[in-house]
N, C-alpha and C positions, 0 to 999 in steps of 0.2 A: 825771613818768610819770603816769598814771592808770590804775588797777587795774578796769576795767570788763570783765565778767566773758565780754560778746562781743567785747569791743575794739573797734576801729573800721576795722578792715580795709573794703576796698572792699565786700564782701557785708553785710557787718554795716551798713557806712552805705548801700546800696541797699537793704536792708529796711526801715531806718527811713525811708529818703526817700519810702515809700510810704502813711506815716501823714499825713492829714491832721485839720486842726481838726475836720473834721465826725464822723471815725472815732475820733479819740483823748479828743477833750474836748467831744463835743455838747452837756453839760449846763452849761458853761462857754457857750455860742454866744447863748443868749436873753438872757445877763443882761450883752453888751458894747453898748458906746456909743460912736459917734465921740470922737472926742478924749481916752478914756482911756486910761490907761497901767497896762501888764502889764509881769510879769516871768515870762520864761520859763525854769527853774532846768532844765539838763541838753538844752537847746537842741538838740542831735547836729544835723544835717542841716540843722536851718531850716524844713522844710516847714510844721510846724506854727506857729513863730513867724510866716513871712510872711504864713501864713492868717491869724492872729488880726492881724498887723499891717493886714492889708488890711480887716478887719472895724473895727477903731477909726480908719481912714483919715488921709490925712495931716495931719489935727490931733491924732491920738493917739499915741501911742509903745508899744513892744515891745523889750524890750531883753530878748533871747538870750544864757543862762552856760550857757559848756560849757568844763570844763578842757582836753579832748581838741584838741590842735592841728590834726587830719586832722579833726574833727566843724566845727572852725572853719571851715577852707577850704573844709568843702563846703555850711555856711551861707552864707557868703561867695559861693559861686558859685549858690545858690540864689535869694540875692535881685537879683545882678545876671542871672539868666536873667529874674526877672519885673520887672528893670527900677526896682528899688526900693534909690532913694539914698539913703536913709536908713541905712544900715547901719554901724556905727562899731564898733571891736573892743575889746574889753578882755578882758586876759589873764591867767588867775587861774592860783594856783599850789595844790598838793596837798600833802597830807601821805603821799605815795606813794613816798616815795625812804626810804632807809636811814638817812639824815642827819636827816630831817625827823622820821620816825615816830620816831629814838631821842629827838630832842627832845620830841616831844609825848606819848609813854611817860616818860620823865623829870620834865617836867610835870607829870604828873596822880600818876605815884607822889609825888610831894613834894606835892601837894595833896591828897591821901588822909590824909596824916600831919599836915598842917602848916595849916588850913584851916579854917572855918567848917564845913565837909561834917564833919572828922574829929571837933569835938567837939558838933556834933548828932547823930552817930554813936554815939560814948563815953557822952553826957549820955543821950539815951534811951535807952540799953541794945539798940541795934540790931547794935553788934558791940562785938567788946574789941578792945585792943592788936594782940594777934597776929592778931587778924581783917584788922584796918587796915594791919597789916606786909604779911599776905599778898594782900592787893588790892594793895596797892606795888608788891611783888615780882610778881604779874602784869603790872601795868602797864611796867612795866621789859622783863619779858619780852617781851611782846607787840611792844615799840617796837623790839625786836634782831630780831624774825624778817621774815628776806627777804619774807615774804607779809603784814606788816603790811595787816589791810582796818577801816577803819571804815565801818559799815552804818547809812544811814540808808535806813527806810520810804519807799516813796516816794507820794504821796497829792497830792490837790489841794486847794488851799485858797482862798477866793471871801473877800478880804477889802474891804471899802471903806470907804475913809480920806475 
């Protein structure tokens, strides 16, 4: 299950479907060339992904990734509507179920106490053992919470390799 604030109901996907490469990542467009390979993380209904695919042409590749099944279905439909036969699917899991967030929180609870992180924090005087125990307990509490969410700030990164 994805914990995206707006969800992926038809109303949210319809709003996202109005987004284009021009109005959503215009600063990237002058950098694109035929044959380039791009990764679109959080591709949603695929409108931007398909726009980018058109710009890099048949010799290029754009991979759109989204953990929400409804978004993948919408992206598949958008590619078909545009006649782009390069559509391939990749299914991702998330740490948004109770079992997985408990595992993730438990994993970090142990890492905080038994890893290089703990050694560095203690050695540099950044935390004492009691503070590390509190951080560990917080990870376990987070992992047990039914609304556990891990947020990564969204941004754009252009990397040439």
